[in-house]
Structures are given as structure tokens and as C-alpha cells.
C-alpha positions in Angstrom: 70.9 105.4 88.3 69.8 104.9 84.7 66.5 103.1 84.1 66.6 100.0 82.0 63.8 100.1 79.4 64.9 97.4 77.0 67.1 94.3 76.6 69.5 96.5 74.6 69.8 98.9 77.5 70.7 96.0 79.8 73.3 94.6 77.3 74.9 98.1 77.0 75.0 98.4 80.8 76.6 94.9 81.1 79.2 95.7 78.5 80.1 99.0 80.2 80.4 97.3 83.6 82.5 94.5 82.2 85.0 96.9 80.7 85.3 98.8 84.0 85.9 95.6 85.8 88.6 94.6 83.3 90.2 97.9 83.8 90.2 97.6 87.5 91.1 93.9 88.0 92.6 92.1 85.0 96.0 92.2 83.7 98.7 89.8 82.4 101.5 92.1 83.6 100.3 94.2 86.6 103.9 95.4 87.4 104.1 97.0 84.0 100.9 99.1 84.6 100.0 102.0 86.7 98.4 100.6 89.9 96.0 102.7 92.0 94.6 101.5 95.3 91.7 103.5 96.8 91.2 103.3 100.5 87.6 102.2 101.0 87.3 101.7 104.7 84.3 103.4 106.4 86.2 106.7 106.8 87.2 106.7 103.2 83.8 106.0 101.9 82.3 108.7 104.1 84.8 111.2 102.8 84.1 110.4 99.1 86.4 107.6 98.2 83.7 105.8 96.1 83.2 108.9 93.9 87.0 109.3 93.6 87.3 105.6 92.5 84.6 106.0 89.9 86.2 109.2 88.6 89.6 107.4 88.3 88.2 104.4 86.5 86.2 106.6 84.0 89.0 109.1 83.3 91.8 106.5 82.9 89.6 104.7 80.5 88.7 107.9 78.5 92.4 108.9 78.4 93.5 105.4 77.3 95.8 104.9 80.2 96.4 101.3 81.1 96.0 101.0 84.8 94.6 98.8 87.5 92.3 100.5 89.9 91.4 98.5 93.0 90.0 99.1 96.4 91.7 98.4 99.7 90.9 98.7 103.3 92.2 101.2 105.8 95.6 102.7 105.1 95.7 104.3 108.5 95.4 107.9 107.2 91.9 108.6 108.4 92.6 112.3 108.9 93.5 112.6 105.2 90.7 110.7 103.5 90.0 110.0 100.7 93.5 108.5 100.2 94.9 106.7 97.2 98.2 104.8 96.6 99.6 105.2 93.1 102.4 102.9 91.9 104.0 103.7 88.6 105.9 100.9 86.8 109.3 100.2 88.5 108.8 102.9 91.1 107.9 103.0 94.8 104.3 103.7 95.7 103.2 107.2 96.6 100.1 107.9 98.8 98.1 111.0 98.2 95.6 112.4 100.7 92.6 114.6 100.6 91.8 113.4 97.1 88.7 114.7 95.3 87.9 114.6 91.6 89.9 117.7 90.9 93.0 116.4 92.7 92.5 113.0 91.0 92.5 114.8 87.7 95.8 116.5 88.6 97.3 113.2 89.7 96.5 111.7 86.4 97.7 114.6 84.3 100.8 115.5 86.3 102.0 112.4 88.3 100.8 109.5 86.2 101.5 111.1 82.8 104.7 113.0 83.6 106.0 111.8 87.0 105.7 115.3 88.5 105.0 115.1 92.3 102.1 117.0 93.7 101.2 118.5 97.0 99.3 116.2 99.3 101.7 113.3 99.5 101.6 111.5 102.8 105.2 110.6 103.4 106.5 109.8 106.9 106.5 106.1 107.9 104.9 104.8 104.8 105.2 101.1 104.0 104.0 99.4 100.8 100.6 97.5 100.9 100.9 93.9 99.7 
């Protein structure tokens, strides 16, 4: 964690955090944006879901991709953690398993930008999380 040495450092940290929160949680039209839910139950956190979520927030912001990144509880795929649910506008959600930073980067570049499906989708009896 960065040490805060001045009031300016604190203000910069506040501005950075507020922009990340806005990217994650605020939107006038969430259905028109990419929506990503990161499973953050105990098994997900233990498998690296927090790092994946931070990576997604940072990279989507750097690449100017309007998206809402939020956390959710258990999706029931403990064997495949970390898992994320990605919903592109006007499409059904897709759940990806075994997501690390490299795979998250592939998901952004291939699935989110071009719609190309990747390995690691958890199909079977999937139902949308409300």
C-alpha cells in the first residue's frame, strides 16, 4: 500500500478510488454496458478473485471500455474459482472459470471487444444471477 505523505497524496488517492467506484457501480443505463460480476465468496477470494477484480477494473479503465464491475457471492462453481460472469449488451451472460490476470486480459481482448468465445466457459445448468 502506498504511504500517504501529504494532503495532495490523500486527495489523489481519493480521486482514484472514486473513479474506480464509479466504474464499478454507477451507470444510467447498465443494460447498455458490459457487466462483469466477480464471485467473491470465500473460495473465490482464496483463489485470487480480489486480484482478478482489481485487474479488470484497472484494465477496463485504461482501455476506455465502459463497464460495470461488481462483486457477487457464491456462484456454485467452487471447483473453477475464480469465476466471473460477463454480460455483453443484449446478450445472455457467460460464466468463465479459472480466471487469472492473463485469462482476464484475454476475456477483455477477445470476448468483450470482439465477441469471440474462449476456453473455460462454464456451461451446463447455468441460470442468470439477478
